MDTraj code that builds the backbone (N, CA, C; nanometers):
import mdtraj as md
import numpy as np

residues = "UNK UNK UNK UNK UNK UNK UNK UNK UNK UNK UNK UNK UNK UNK UNK UNK UNK UNK UNK UNK UNK UNK UNK UNK UNK UNK UNK UNK UNK UNK UNK UNK UNK UNK UNK UNK UNK UNK UNK UNK UNK UNK UNK UNK UNK UNK UNK UNK UNK UNK UNK UNK UNK UNK UNK UNK UNK UNK UNK UNK UNK UNK UNK UNK UNK UNK UNK UNK UNK UNK UNK UNK UNK UNK UNK UNK UNK UNK UNK UNK UNK UNK UNK UNK UNK UNK UNK UNK UNK UNK UNK UNK UNK UNK UNK UNK UNK UNK UNK UNK UNK UNK UNK UNK UNK UNK UNK UNK UNK UNK UNK UNK UNK UNK UNK UNK UNK UNK UNK UNK UNK UNK UNK UNK UNK UNK UNK UNK UNK UNK UNK UNK UNK UNK UNK UNK UNK UNK UNK UNK UNK UNK UNK UNK UNK UNK UNK UNK UNK UNK UNK UNK UNK UNK UNK UNK UNK UNK UNK UNK UNK UNK UNK UNK UNK UNK UNK".split()
xyz = np.array([
    [0.0198, -0.1286, 0.0123],
    [-0.0204, -0.0405, -0.0422],
    [0.0464, 0.1064, -0.0276],
    [0.1830, 0.1430, 0.0891],
    [0.3072, 0.2000, 0.1028],
    [0.3617, 0.2775, -0.0370],
    [0.4174, 0.1692, -0.1123],
    [0.4150, 0.1918, -0.2468],
    [0.3177, 0.2630, -0.3303],
    [0.2206, 0.2357, -0.3656],
    [0.0834, 0.3268, -0.4319],
    [0.1068, 0.3853, -0.3593],
    [0.1088, 0.4606, -0.2476],
    [0.0507, 0.6408, -0.2302],
    [0.2107, 0.6447, -0.2300],
    [0.3068, 0.5811, -0.3112],
    [0.4136, 0.6744, -0.2829],
    [0.4130, 0.7372, -0.5104],
    [0.4147, 0.5957, -0.5107],
    [0.4067, 0.5897, -0.6435],
    [0.3088, 0.7082, -0.6934],
    [0.1341, 0.7403, -0.6385],
    [0.0597, 0.8104, -0.6990],
    [0.1082, 0.9086, -0.6686],
    [0.1816, 0.8967, -0.5227],
    [0.2147, 1.0784, -0.5275],
    [0.3251, 1.1161, -0.6162],
    [0.4137, 1.1057, -0.6570],
    [0.5186, 1.0827, -0.7808],
    [0.4591, 1.1013, -0.8782],
    [0.3850, 1.0657, -0.9383],
    [0.2827, 1.0857, -1.0667],
    [0.2183, 1.2036, -1.0080],
    [0.1367, 1.2755, -0.9139],
    [0.0945, 1.3790, -0.8978],
    [0.1512, 1.5038, -0.8955],
    [0.3230, 1.4445, -0.8581],
    [0.3528, 1.6259, -0.8843],
    [0.3993, 1.6552, -0.9838],
    [0.4342, 1.5164, -1.0552],
    [0.5681, 1.5157, -1.1937],
    [0.4426, 1.5928, -1.2717],
    [0.2802, 1.5308, -1.2589],
    [0.1808, 1.6292, -1.3596],
    [0.1605, 1.8056, -1.3128],
    [0.1900, 1.7975, -1.1537],
    [0.1944, 1.9251, -1.1108],
    [0.3119, 2.0428, -1.1924],
    [0.3891, 1.9445, -1.1299],
    [0.5273, 2.0591, -1.1562],
    [0.5481, 2.0712, -1.3667],
    [0.4441, 1.9770, -1.4349],
    [0.5428, 1.9474, -1.5630],
    [0.3958, 2.0699, -1.6204],
    [0.2786, 2.1424, -1.6071],
    [0.1596, 2.1841, -1.5558],
    [0.1481, 2.3231, -1.5506],
    [0.3416, 2.3593, -1.4392],
    [0.3875, 2.5246, -1.4197],
    [0.4915, 2.4931, -1.5215],
    [0.5351, 2.3928, -1.6065],
    [0.6793, 2.4465, -1.6872],
    [0.6357, 2.5565, -1.8082],
    [0.7193, 2.6499, -1.8560],
    [0.7148, 2.7640, -1.9552],
    [0.7265, 2.7578, -2.0353],
    [0.5846, 2.7332, -2.1699],
    [0.6759, 2.7248, -2.2314],
    [0.7216, 2.8611, -2.3749],
    [0.8377, 2.8303, -2.4201],
    [0.9013, 2.9422, -2.4727],
    [0.7995, 2.9913, -2.6883],
    [0.7634, 3.1564, -2.7331],
    [0.6836, 3.1341, -2.8466],
    [0.7709, 3.1063, -2.9288],
    [0.7614, 3.0688, -3.0837],
    [0.7746, 3.0031, -3.1649],
    [0.9123, 3.1301, -3.1689],
    [0.9912, 3.0695, -3.3087],
    [1.1291, 3.1880, -3.3579],
    [1.0893, 3.1666, -3.4969],
    [1.1362, 3.3090, -3.5697],
    [1.0416, 3.2980, -3.7171],
    [1.1209, 3.2120, -3.7783],
    [1.0916, 3.1056, -3.8736],
    [1.0909, 2.9994, -3.9503],
    [1.2152, 3.0634, -4.0905],
    [1.1582, 3.1947, -4.0940],
    [1.2244, 3.2285, -4.2452],
    [1.2335, 3.3803, -4.2167],
    [1.3368, 3.4793, -4.2730],
    [1.3842, 3.6191, -4.2682],
    [1.1886, 3.6356, -4.3550],
    [1.2202, 3.8028, -4.2598],
    [1.0540, 3.9253, -4.3002],
    [1.0657, 3.9215, -4.4034],
    [0.9726, 3.9084, -4.5205],
    [1.0437, 3.9759, -4.6295],
    [0.9527, 4.0579, -4.6409],
    [0.9880, 4.2259, -4.7411],
    [0.8994, 4.3578, -4.7139],
    [0.9757, 4.4134, -4.9260],
    [0.8305, 4.3541, -4.9713],
    [0.8097, 4.4820, -5.0639],
    [0.8052, 4.5322, -5.1107],
    [0.8613, 4.7015, -5.1213],
    [0.7479, 4.7809, -5.1483],
    [0.7165, 4.8189, -5.2811],
    [0.5956, 4.9508, -5.2531],
    [0.4847, 4.9727, -5.3584],
    [0.6029, 4.9046, -5.5098],
    [0.6865, 4.9886, -5.4950],
    [0.7841, 5.0474, -5.6137],
    [0.8562, 4.9245, -5.6498],
    [0.8213, 4.8280, -5.5494],
    [0.8990, 4.6642, -5.6254],
    [0.8399, 4.6093, -5.6738],
    [0.7033, 4.6271, -5.6159],
    [0.5736, 4.5358, -5.7062],
    [0.5747, 4.5641, -5.8317],
    [0.5318, 4.7589, -5.7977],
    [0.5201, 4.7668, -5.9391],
    [0.6321, 4.7655, -6.0708],
    [0.7711, 4.7653, -6.0277],
    [0.8249, 4.7547, -6.1657],
    [0.8470, 4.6306, -6.1803],
    [0.8200, 4.5147, -6.0472],
    [0.7881, 4.3169, -6.1253],
    [0.6552, 4.2863, -6.2243],
    [0.5592, 4.4228, -6.1501],
    [0.4410, 4.4126, -6.2290],
    [0.4797, 4.4357, -6.4359],
    [0.5796, 4.5382, -6.3742],
    [0.5845, 4.6072, -6.5418],
    [0.6406, 4.5273, -6.6290],
    [0.7920, 4.4554, -6.6127],
    [0.8813, 4.3772, -6.6541],
    [0.7692, 4.2479, -6.6974],
    [0.6681, 4.2296, -6.5955],
    [0.6097, 4.0668, -6.7209],
    [0.5446, 4.1510, -6.8139],
    [0.4091, 4.2429, -6.7498],
    [0.3861, 4.3442, -6.8801],
    [0.4399, 4.3198, -7.0278],
    [0.5825, 4.3186, -7.0480],
    [0.6778, 4.3650, -7.1382],
    [0.6888, 4.2200, -7.1908],
    [0.6083, 4.1254, -7.0804],
    [0.6407, 3.9493, -7.1824],
    [0.5154, 3.9633, -7.2492],
    [0.5869, 3.8905, -7.3812],
    [0.4413, 3.8377, -7.4760],
    [0.3866, 3.6563, -7.3849],
    [0.2038, 3.7353, -7.3636],
    [0.1653, 3.6204, -7.3036],
    [0.1232, 3.5792, -7.1747],
    [0.1258, 3.4758, -7.1110],
    [0.0692, 3.4786, -7.0063],
    [0.1779, 3.4517, -6.9551],
    [0.2290, 3.4938, -6.8073],
    [0.3275, 3.5377, -6.7555],
    [0.2902, 3.5377, -6.5768],
    [0.4782, 3.5173, -6.5183],
    [0.4125, 3.4958, -6.3507],
    [0.5616, 3.5383, -6.3104],
    [0.5303, 3.5787, -6.2218],
    [0.6919, 3.5459, -6.1199],
    [0.6416, 3.5427, -5.9183],
    [0.7467, 3.4483, -5.8952],
    [0.7207, 3.4625, -5.7747],
    [0.7757, 3.5952, -5.6552],
    [0.7288, 3.6120, -5.5701],
    [0.7813, 3.7409, -5.5449],
    [0.8609, 3.7251, -5.3806],
    [0.7554, 3.6021, -5.3269],
    [0.9040, 3.5290, -5.2664],
    [0.8564, 3.4065, -5.2810],
    [1.0012, 3.2984, -5.2254],
    [0.9962, 3.1458, -5.3046],
    [0.9391, 3.1147, -5.2222],
    [0.9315, 2.9900, -5.2443],
    [0.8149, 2.8727, -5.2452],
    [0.8412, 2.7527, -5.1081],
    [1.0057, 2.7506, -5.1921],
    [1.0196, 2.6160, -5.0469],
    [1.0725, 2.6248, -4.9447],
    [1.0482, 2.5492, -4.8932],
    [1.0316, 2.4757, -4.6988],
    [0.9041, 2.5926, -4.6355],
    [0.8635, 2.6129, -4.7325],
    [0.7064, 2.7799, -4.6407],
    [0.5886, 2.6704, -4.6874],
    [0.5534, 2.7025, -4.6004],
    [0.3485, 2.6316, -4.6710],
    [0.3051, 2.7860, -4.7456],
    [0.3447, 2.8293, -4.8690],
    [0.3276, 2.9738, -4.9303],
    [0.3482, 2.9607, -5.0627],
    [0.3339, 3.0349, -5.1170],
    [0.3752, 3.0688, -5.1798],
    [0.3186, 3.2585, -5.2522],
    [0.3827, 3.3106, -5.3104],
    [0.3837, 3.4768, -5.3432],
    [0.4540, 3.4222, -5.4445],
    [0.3325, 3.4784, -5.5307],
    [0.3627, 3.5012, -5.6915],
    [0.2536, 3.6260, -5.7570],
    [0.3052, 3.6932, -5.8916],
    [0.2303, 3.7577, -5.9214],
    [0.2068, 3.7586, -6.1424],
    [0.0711, 3.7807, -6.1154],
    [0.0966, 3.6972, -6.2108],
    [0.0419, 3.8121, -6.3549],
    [0.0699, 3.7807, -6.4884],
    [0.0099, 3.9050, -6.5473],
    [-0.0316, 3.8214, -6.6679],
    [-0.1781, 3.8085, -6.6975],
    [-0.2713, 3.6740, -6.8729],
    [-0.2657, 3.8602, -6.8986],
    [-0.2691, 3.8222, -7.0708],
    [-0.2889, 3.9560, -7.1954],
    [-0.3911, 3.8551, -7.2025],
    [-0.4166, 3.7443, -7.2240],
    [-0.5110, 3.6411, -7.2443],
    [-0.5865, 3.5239, -7.2262],
    [-0.6399, 3.4343, -7.1635],
    [-0.6377, 3.3239, -7.0802],
    [-0.7492, 3.2833, -7.1275],
    [-0.7879, 3.2087, -7.2429],
    [-0.9454, 3.1142, -7.2662],
    [-0.9660, 3.0061, -7.2829],
    [-1.1058, 2.8916, -7.2099],
    [-1.0473, 2.8074, -7.2748],
    [-0.9528, 2.7277, -7.2730],
    [-0.8654, 2.7015, -7.1242],
    [-0.7896, 2.7010, -6.9658],
    [-0.8891, 2.5319, -6.9102],
    [-0.8753, 2.4251, -6.8776],
    [-0.8602, 2.3505, -6.8025],
    [-0.9330, 2.4282, -6.7002],
    [-0.9886, 2.3468, -6.5840],
    [-1.0420, 2.3862, -6.4496],
    [-0.9892, 2.2877, -6.4012],
    [-0.9334, 2.3575, -6.2508],
    [-0.9297, 2.3046, -6.1931],
    [-0.9038, 2.2863, -6.0697],
    [-0.8317, 2.1902, -5.9014],
    [-0.9080, 2.2208, -5.8086],
    [-0.7816, 2.1743, -5.7227],
    [-0.7327, 2.2081, -5.6023],
    [-0.6429, 2.1487, -5.5224],
    [-0.7202, 2.1119, -5.4862],
    [-0.6290, 2.0122, -5.4069],
    [-0.6357, 1.9674, -5.2565],
    [-0.6513, 1.9946, -5.1383],
    [-0.4343, 2.0300, -5.1283],
    [-0.3716, 2.0480, -5.0182],
    [-0.4010, 2.1951, -5.0405],
    [-0.4078, 2.2616, -5.1100],
    [-0.3672, 2.4494, -5.0901],
    [-0.5136, 2.5183, -5.1363],
    [-0.5294, 2.6318, -5.0788],
    [-0.6284, 2.7628, -5.0791],
    [-0.5142, 2.9113, -5.1616],
    [-0.5879, 2.9083, -5.2796],
    [-0.5290, 3.0502, -5.3332],
    [-0.5849, 3.1869, -5.2666],
    [-0.6020, 3.2711, -5.2561],
    [-0.6650, 3.3834, -5.2367],
    [-0.5347, 3.4731, -5.3602],
    [-0.6465, 3.5565, -5.4431],
    [-0.6361, 3.6246, -5.5046],
    [-0.6666, 3.8186, -5.4951],
    [-0.5161, 3.8640, -5.5273],
    [-0.5807, 4.0061, -5.5430],
    [-0.5085, 4.1133, -5.6450],
    [-0.6275, 4.1337, -5.7459],
    [-0.6540, 4.2391, -5.8937],
    [-0.6055, 4.3215, -5.8480],
    [-0.4620, 4.3501, -5.9332],
    [-0.4050, 4.4903, -5.9325],
    [-0.4296, 4.5613, -6.0776],
    [-0.4569, 4.4458, -6.1663],
    [-0.5536, 4.5601, -6.2617],
    [-0.6255, 4.4666, -6.3481],
    [-0.7310, 4.5580, -6.4727],
    [-0.8157, 4.4536, -6.5175],
    [-0.8793, 4.3955, -6.5301],
    [-0.9900, 4.3273, -6.5894],
    [-1.0940, 4.2684, -6.5539],
    [-1.0539, 4.1559, -6.6339],
    [-1.1388, 4.0356, -6.4874],
    [-1.1033, 3.8801, -6.5584],
    [-1.2346, 3.8147, -6.5194],
    [-1.3251, 3.7171, -6.5177],
    [-1.3946, 3.6436, -6.5153],
    [-1.3685, 3.5433, -6.4321],
    [-1.3943, 3.4179, -6.2917],
    [-1.3648, 3.3276, -6.2827],
    [-1.5299, 3.2344, -6.2695],
    [-1.4438, 3.1442, -6.2704],
    [-1.5954, 3.0428, -6.2504],
    [-1.5399, 2.9146, -6.1377],
    [-1.6091, 2.9136, -6.0309],
    [-1.6032, 2.9208, -5.9163],
    [-1.6773, 2.8630, -5.8876],
    [-1.6377, 2.7365, -5.8073],
    [-1.7215, 2.5510, -5.7532],
    [-1.7666, 2.4430, -5.8541],
    [-1.8714, 2.3875, -5.8066],
    [-1.9195, 2.2818, -5.8609],
    [-1.8367, 2.1786, -5.8827],
    [-1.8483, 2.1159, -5.9763],
    [-1.7805, 1.9622, -6.0038],
    [-1.6348, 1.9800, -6.1270],
    [-1.6079, 1.8786, -6.1711],
    [-1.4958, 1.9155, -6.2405],
    [-1.5820, 1.7075, -6.2952],
    [-1.5611, 1.7820, -6.4075],
    [-1.7073, 1.6885, -6.4984],
    [-1.5488, 1.5168, -6.4995],
    [-1.4319, 1.5791, -6.5452],
    [-1.3929, 1.4630, -6.5992],
    [-1.2348, 1.4464, -6.5490],
    [-1.2057, 1.4258, -6.3767],
    [-1.1129, 1.4848, -6.2949],
    [-1.0257, 1.4181, -6.3840],
    [-0.8911, 1.4807, -6.4398],
    [-0.7483, 1.4406, -6.3989],
    [-0.6536, 1.4012, -6.2878],
    [-0.5588, 1.3860, -6.2203],
    [-0.4881, 1.4110, -6.0829],
    [-0.3294, 1.3662, -6.1660],
    [-0.2842, 1.5662, -6.2227],
    [-0.1846, 1.5889, -6.3320],
    [-0.0232, 1.5522, -6.2282],
    [-0.0923, 1.5552, -6.0335],
    [0.0206, 1.5438, -5.9782],
    [-0.0778, 1.5328, -5.8420],
    [0.0107, 1.4920, -5.7299],
    [-0.0468, 1.4293, -5.6091],
    [-0.1574, 1.5734, -5.5712],
    [-0.3032, 1.5349, -5.5822],
    [-0.3812, 1.7200, -5.5183],
    [-0.4207, 1.7529, -5.5937],
    [-0.3168, 1.7485, -5.7758],
    [-0.3515, 1.8776, -5.9048],
    [-0.4729, 1.8001, -5.9265],
    [-0.5593, 1.8217, -5.9225],
    [-0.6678, 1.8136, -6.0309],
    [-0.6959, 1.8293, -6.1508],
    [-0.7200, 1.8640, -6.2633],
    [-0.7940, 1.8899, -6.3455],
    [-0.8872, 1.8822, -6.4682],
    [-0.9785, 1.8897, -6.5360],
    [-1.0512, 1.9061, -6.6124],
    [-1.1013, 1.9701, -6.7300],
    [-1.1874, 1.9208, -6.8600],
    [-1.1336, 2.0223, -6.9925],
    [-1.3400, 2.1025, -6.9357],
    [-1.3638, 2.0518, -6.8527],
    [-1.5068, 2.0863, -6.8753],
    [-1.5992, 2.1353, -6.6847],
    [-1.6605, 2.1225, -6.5938],
    [-1.7640, 2.1402, -6.5767],
    [-1.8293, 2.1529, -6.5446],
    [-1.9555, 2.1359, -6.4230],
    [-2.0489, 2.1538, -6.4015],
    [-2.0564, 2.1963, -6.2544],
    [-2.2115, 2.2687, -6.2817],
    [-2.2851, 2.3764, -6.1226],
    [-2.2336, 2.4478, -6.0672],
    [-2.1079, 2.5321, -6.1107],
    [-2.0375, 2.5984, -6.0967],
    [-2.0797, 2.7971, -6.1287],
    [-2.0221, 2.8971, -6.0664],
    [-2.1026, 2.9552, -6.0617],
    [-1.9653, 3.0627, -6.1447],
    [-2.0198, 3.1969, -6.2355],
    [-1.9280, 3.2376, -6.3321],
    [-1.8832, 3.4183, -6.1946],
    [-1.8334, 3.4589, -6.1972],
    [-1.8006, 3.5720, -6.0990],
    [-1.7383, 3.6486, -6.2397],
    [-1.7224, 3.8297, -6.1570],
    [-1.6576, 3.9492, -6.2056],
    [-1.5847, 4.0002, -6.1745],
    [-1.4168, 3.9836, -6.1817],
    [-1.3854, 4.0783, -6.1200],
    [-1.3227, 4.1530, -6.1592],
    [-1.2541, 4.2030, -6.0637],
    [-1.2486, 4.3765, -6.1071],
    [-1.1158, 4.4362, -6.0499],
    [-0.9694, 4.4770, -6.0544],
    [-0.8682, 4.6470, -6.0134],
    [-0.8605, 4.6486, -5.8787],
    [-0.8607, 4.5260, -5.7720],
    [-0.8576, 4.5983, -5.6111],
    [-0.9608, 4.4288, -5.5088],
    [-1.0260, 4.4152, -5.6534],
    [-1.0918, 4.2938, -5.5441],
    [-0.9645, 4.1431, -5.5222],
    [-1.1215, 4.0913, -5.3757],
    [-0.9390, 4.0310, -5.3344],
    [-1.0769, 3.8444, -5.3555],
    [-1.0100, 3.7428, -5.4116],
    [-1.0887, 3.6595, -5.3893],
    [-1.0486, 3.5475, -5.3187],
    [-1.0813, 3.4261, -5.2373],
    [-1.0178, 3.3333, -5.1528],
    [-1.0871, 3.2656, -5.2356],
    [-1.0063, 3.1459, -5.2486],
    [-1.0547, 3.0089, -5.3328],
    [-1.0879, 2.9144, -5.2718],
    [-1.0872, 2.8824, -5.1568],
    [-1.0976, 2.7530, -5.0227],
    [-1.0021, 2.6399, -5.1387],
    [-0.8823, 2.5102, -5.0598],
    [-0.8767, 2.3987, -5.1625],
    [-1.0755, 2.3306, -5.1704],
    [-1.0573, 2.2213, -5.2412],
    [-1.1261, 2.1481, -5.3015],
    [-1.2277, 2.2332, -5.3544],
    [-1.1601, 2.3394, -5.3804],
    [-1.2962, 2.4281, -5.4646],
    [-1.3234, 2.4511, -5.6134],
    [-1.3197, 2.4346, -5.7196],
    [-1.2972, 2.4121, -5.8661],
    [-1.3474, 2.5713, -5.8852],
    [-1.2166, 2.5963, -5.9413],
    [-1.2270, 2.7416, -6.0087],
    [-1.0947, 2.7231, -6.1655],
    [-1.1487, 2.8370, -6.2381],
    [-1.0800, 2.8501, -6.3902],
    [-1.1163, 3.0314, -6.3796],
    [-0.9647, 3.0531, -6.4779],
    [-0.9445, 3.2702, -6.4696],
    [-1.0214, 3.2523, -6.6627],
    [-1.0164, 3.3585, -6.6658],
    [-1.0747, 3.3827, -6.8312],
    [-1.0622, 3.5179, -6.8702],
    [-1.0163, 3.5364, -6.9115],
    [-0.9113, 3.7028, -6.9629],
    [-0.9079, 3.6644, -7.0964],
    [-1.0203, 3.7997, -7.1268],
    [-1.0651, 3.8681, -7.2724],
    [-1.0542, 4.0074, -7.2734],
    [-0.9822, 4.0520, -7.2034],
    [-0.9607, 4.2379, -7.2263],
    [-0.8365, 4.2648, -7.2400],
    [-0.8133, 4.3644, -7.2495],
    [-0.6106, 4.4157, -7.2052],
    [-0.5612, 4.3611, -7.1556],
    [-0.6153, 4.2401, -7.0447],
    [-0.4923, 4.2145, -6.9940],
    [-0.5321, 4.2214, -6.8306],
    [-0.4781, 4.1437, -6.7416],
    [-0.5099, 4.1147, -6.6280],
    [-0.4039, 4.0628, -6.5701],
    [-0.3798, 4.1430, -6.4509],
    [-0.2654, 4.1590, -6.3716],
    [-0.3123, 4.0982, -6.2048],
    [-0.2310, 4.0155, -6.1293],
    [-0.2579, 3.9944, -5.9634],
    [-0.1939, 3.9420, -5.9030],
    [-0.1639, 3.8296, -5.7313],
    [-0.0906, 3.8793, -5.6783],
    [-0.1936, 3.7459, -5.6569],
    [-0.1527, 3.6308, -5.6619],
    [-0.1503, 3.5569, -5.5556],
    [-0.0697, 3.4486, -5.4635],
    [-0.1871, 3.4295, -5.3744],
    [-0.0363, 3.3685, -5.2476],
    [-0.1738, 3.1952, -5.2536],
    [-0.1000, 3.1674, -5.1992],
    [-0.1207, 2.9982, -5.2186],
    [-0.0791, 2.9501, -5.1060],
    [-0.1524, 2.9046, -5.0167],
    [-0.1673, 2.8316, -4.8611],
    [-0.1591, 2.6821, -4.8586],
    [-0.0285, 2.6662, -4.8529],
    [-0.0616, 2.5048, -4.8306],
    [-0.0407, 2.4479, -4.7304],
    [-0.1331, 2.3131, -4.7345],
    [-0.1585, 2.2347, -4.6158],
    [-0.0331, 2.1482, -4.5084],
    [0.0065, 2.1420, -4.6162],
    [0.1281, 2.0999, -4.5557],
    [0.2803, 2.1690, -4.6373],
    [0.3684, 2.1901, -4.5612],
    [0.5341, 2.2700, -4.6391],
    [0.5798, 2.2170, -4.7370],
    [0.6287, 2.3177, -4.8849],
    [0.6383, 2.3051, -4.9739],
    [0.7960, 2.2280, -5.0222],
    [0.8259, 2.1094, -5.0761],
    [0.9648, 2.0339, -5.0211],
    [1.0415, 2.1352, -5.1735],
    [1.1973, 2.1704, -5.1128],
    [1.2540, 2.2363, -5.1782],
    [1.3113, 2.2440, -5.3265],
])
top = md.Topology()
chain = top.add_chain()
for i, resn in enumerate(residues, 1):
    res = top.add_residue(resn, chain, resSeq=i)
    for name in ("N", "CA", "C"):
        top.add_atom(name, md.element.get_by_symbol(name[0]), res)
traj = md.Trajectory(xyz[None], top)
């Protein structure tokens, strides 16, 4: 009986002591990235000079759970519909107008890489007109497609991955 009482006392004191232990705040895993309005504008102007649809990463992706990129589309029609199992997309429109198809289901889904689905057609979604200043959040698992038919379209894409991207 004495052993059981000592064991109970030891376990109780151990749990009590651990509940008072201090946790330390986390430490930044990567350096802070600051891009001034001028730097982003310069990147955007360089993309505009290139032919076709182009993009450039603003913040490198490897070893993080995000991608921040600048996109410029001169024309984008008939692209595949897509769905990401493991990432959310956030769009911030810098210039121009586009139409987004959002929601519904991929008609003939093909997995082009793990968790990345494409289809020539989709059903049940809605078309949404977007323009300069709009912010769009496309949660993982949402069918989406972008169409650009005007003078051009530029946006910042912030992609948030469920897991850390591999270098």
